[in-house]
Steps between C-alpha positions, in 0.01 A plus 500: 500500500808696571559807289821599336670818621707756316680753724619849414661714769641850470644725770418871510669793684197581716586272787213259407560173309266430210479156336265313277401134486250325270311173563271302275213293640184349353159623590263323737777394740377404848533738791834474673679373191861605466572775251875537561776543756526878484758529775740268317431658163565849632801400703336590832509319830168404659588695816537815284141450387391472864706793634408718204128430547477383141161548344336495158390827346261496204297765329193280476280418793504121427801310618551161340852442633616501860849509654616260768774693685610196703557281192590781260261365233202629303173299527169507320253690721186486283395290201618666183273494196699624205185566295346717773830677560622572149232379259669466162810702592824316472726470672300518824703606800471624858732787590579595861783619721658356811576783747761476776587755769801588708648581252226555246523267197254374246505231236270458202345159447313385186296179502388390155183292488491230232174370360360151551218356299221563751247659262314331216404693188157654545237637268291786626185315394457132476271527198488718192239507223533592132239549237654418163325523170508195292622718217820565685789410276788290590768694675253713690645595833331530838689655784499299820563624854851404592578313817699657777771321701630698801823309493794616296776349292462133415214478748302747290252411225676314222241372252130453416323185387164484324273191482341396276661643189243397237406851391731731691868544577694728730729777389732684749646849457791621712470846658778741587431446868564127466141390513319309226168585338287196423282484191254235395543444123229336293652206309187361332178684406215459740172335411219608728279229361750234613605646829327801654729516806858400544680457840872536525738471796795740516779389735782726621814318618802642691858368500542437870583180674254348560314642209175688568214602266167680474205459260225707348189371315433660162141475379445597133155569366484482123305789343388580164743683268674820608800489280683824601667544833585838655852622433701748719688771319827390668590200708676706774412842638721710726401783736656697785320629805629693798467338839239641729287598202135547602239234433330532160818602323495351145818307448457389139238400238515172310316452172379187319297459178264227376412459133169344583180695520224513748538317820792302361692825448425654845819493703516475875831576687601325815802424717585135511488338837830467686603441857686832536366843607449640151119497509501675837704784359379532139177464311412510133193658349305224329388727224799716402802316645616780735719369777476713817604488866268368768760459773819659636830438334828520686831488322667357811264199487478436126703672233298370207183309415417266211127500415374220274197625303248306296268619223191278444213518256158363558583209282756385754806589296781675697834660466753596770766756564701619790542846649827571683465787747821650640466686830689825521654579841427824682675626814232394743712327765707689747819338629453269795749533782550185703710504818699179506685566827566808711659619822310737730807601705857571399791610715642847439846352460390274211752479218444642154299281260326318786186337357186631668218374276466277198224591253348328196329716232248369247307677225264283302507732201747446211744711305553846633187460708675228695840666538535620859736742665517523882643770724491600866404826663762773516712590800525154638825306541372205297503401133345227290730254325370255244619143537321317220208585277223657708680431830634789711691535823470804724845562647668766711675770295665707773569495873202502733471723806212433739557839664414672168217267402368216716249381242468505126185471293635376171263528208579266208329612180485292184380643164459334164579663168149488362303803384363612731744356748360301791678472830464350847686558818553349840630664815745311717554608863851435627607560860866591569630333815743692716868428567704689754686739271443834681676604821311719750541870437490760777291810451809718562870458437568595864300594804539761769297501818490710813430397859495715808743392770377340822254296300323194638668170397289321240380824345421481128736738318381464141436240227711390206299366206611282210290357221556195283357485150467122515188318614388298799784344700761655271367847593483439877759739649678447833718765663829414668734721701852450366778444751708807571623696799460856634793620711600134549152395610282274280234702324241245617534650850388835356213410264300202375305445177164324471548220247149530361421871507844668483421709809824611672478508880738655750648234727640748754449854614733736310704784650580785263803594713648151443408429141360741245447267200587155371461295182397144432375293203171316455468210258169422322482135395221332308361147550610357168735209446774602486411823680593843362582800715601866502642734762437855612689729733310650793625798695350567839554852638438565869322824574598689811265541792542759769600245763811668639500814714771758455827435683677795661874493440578828672477606772581161650269406782695317774355325799681695773653802331350830402588657166501877501572765243653831626364826363677821601279778622640715228353276230314686228172413333542190281787361703543131413475316831523145365350276237281198555612226265258207434454231236217271398584161351178506295503643149313756299265726680513266797857623554424870453559654846370815654607657830275680745550655840263317729593646838739768612592681818465821303328460163574865416872436508554204262365360181564178301546486123212297356717324237855508635449470881721806575432662841547872485424798718207708389581799716791659683607309815464711816620473857153414607498176309548193714830323471345157471278468192330170418367446143294200385525453123272258322616345170218373272512316170257556213344149499137410541458475790806692598749386758709720726780516751582759764830627624581725797753772441649671804627851434718696742462873467822624660825667421716285736533134583469530884165655458394207285654248735320616810170506314519153346644301793204539736283213406281278710686210354804577729322416824341188356832387362681560833233315696530197275879512519501516881263201518717286279817601685357419846365174370830403346687606815274295725532189286876528476535575875288198585714269290838633589431656843789335675797455272456758230398821686807695402505375141127561453527851646772590251301345212186687595688827533665464160176379338307801630763734380489353149119508482494866608738598226321286240157653562599862540423610141421868464238636255668577173361644177420204268676393182452707188638425155864617474556843360127551449396855412161642407420678180462836672855508621401434865490170675489315822822526695718617219802461726606184674627505855667259734408517867688414818266425789599492862226359727463333837285200547273685741473835345282607205731787433796462277783698367508504121786600282452590140764328297618528149274458202466136397365304210165419657221722636264230623469433869307226675340572833379219725247632748559203728863596564628726772625743251823351373542578134657281242623586158427264211786450271500233227249282689749427784449580860692813603609323814715272291708782345811610687491853366134566579431858611247373758604501858299347777578588861352286777477627859 
């Protein structure tokens, strides 16, 4: 039998669709029977039921209806007995929800169960006995146990039939609850002498199709006269009792009276037999009519009871009344929180009002005791929104940030409005999944590092460090050297960066004298998709090492010439002879120079300034002092370890140039030089003579003669006092050679004696003396050979 469906659908602003559909089916349908096409009725496609993992959610543990996702229909899962499910309650219905996910949706489904005539009217006992006095008057009434039919509506009990009807008839009384009380009414007086026992059959008939019935045998024993029946003070009693009242609590007292005396006036109270649970909950005192509790009463199971009481005397006469007991509700049920659907993980970039969990709340109490308010714990970015009665959705209320909170324990607390209030709570654990929303951050805004020059290539300089507040792959940082150049050279030829650790290595050995510092940028990039990055500037400063010795600028050390400073014998103490000038290309204390006199022909005559390198006399020059003085000055820097250089300073102690010349031209180098020159000349002469012995004798002789003459003149340099800075004067007012002289030299090629003429004062006072020459002196003027100047004062006479 296919049910009829009525569909109500409403859309809410929570992002979840809520609809309602109602079906009506008869009870006792076979398993697998079709209830209704829920997909069609809700306007859903069957693939939505499959993709959304559609399922049935019900508060009760028994499930009578199942959902076929593939067909989109509801089927009977278990046999449905309306009487076992709802008893006398009408209408009888099953309520459940269909839950879908991705996105979350739920729909309310109601299946109403209609009754079929599957239960016959039933009497609790198949036989009942009465003892009736023969003096009973016509119209005497005897209460009979009513039949019970578990069906409802037209299938319920409709009428009673009594056979035979010679002495008795039936009388029915309608109750407020819709049931009928049955009384046996005496129509004709009884005559015990004629008939001591009468048997009657009472038949209860329902209105179903087909019609069903039940019977009870009534056996009447005719007694002698007892002409007064008990009478209750009122036909209906009412009482109120609070649920959960303890056993033994007196609910009410009923009272009946009998005008007879003796045993015929003794009244006994009892509860008439019924098929419900009244006699398991209440009892009546036979003697005094007190009705008390013998079982537990629960307002949520039964809100009222109707107790049918009977008063009987020993003569068999009875009267009946009913006691209606209303159960008063107390707040004894805390709200029940049922999780319909929930998510355990949510992305931190979830939008506002994203549904996280759907909750159903139920409180079995009524009135204020059943009114429930729910709220979530404080300081969480979630709120509860009500969708329909007792249904809530937990949604996001603000932006999520996994870096601030990676997990939330959300406590949902529901409290009723009873006194005292009852509450229940449930804690939901929600993980926040990470998205790549944080770029790596360096520990510093910029870095500076130092490295000592002459380092080993591959040396670790220092480490840059960046952190990423994200998680897992999004927080994995890689370091990249950004392309740039230093002095036109790619920075990658200077340094490299470890991608994993951020360690910066030197690719080459640095030289402080070439480069003192340079800049480059390092990028930190995470492993997210898309990746995020940040940059930092790194400055590398090269530290100087004492790897360069001092360099002497003055006096200049030449390979074949001797530099000499002339000191007159009249020089006073402190006379400035010359100044040693040196530099060190290092920096700092590595370039701090000090000057010391290492060796000297006469240490008592000269001293060297420790800081300035000035050579001064420390005593008066005397005639006994040698003309030729040789000083060895060592120049040291202040590095660790220190480096040094030495320079030899030749000093001529004389008042005239000839005295200096004769002293400085006698060197062993002359003989060695002449020997070598003779060897090369003879060798050249022999080779040329061999080649041109016949035809070129005259020409070769002339060439050799001219060549020898030119070589003699070219190598006849005389010792001259070396170059000194122009116009140099010492701080004491005295100096080396304060006057400049030009000299004219007349020499023969064979003689070591020369005639010297003192010329006019010139602009230079530095003379260069070559010990390998035969004594011919040259004058330096503007870095040009004096032989090339037509007005040179030098005259050379060859003999």
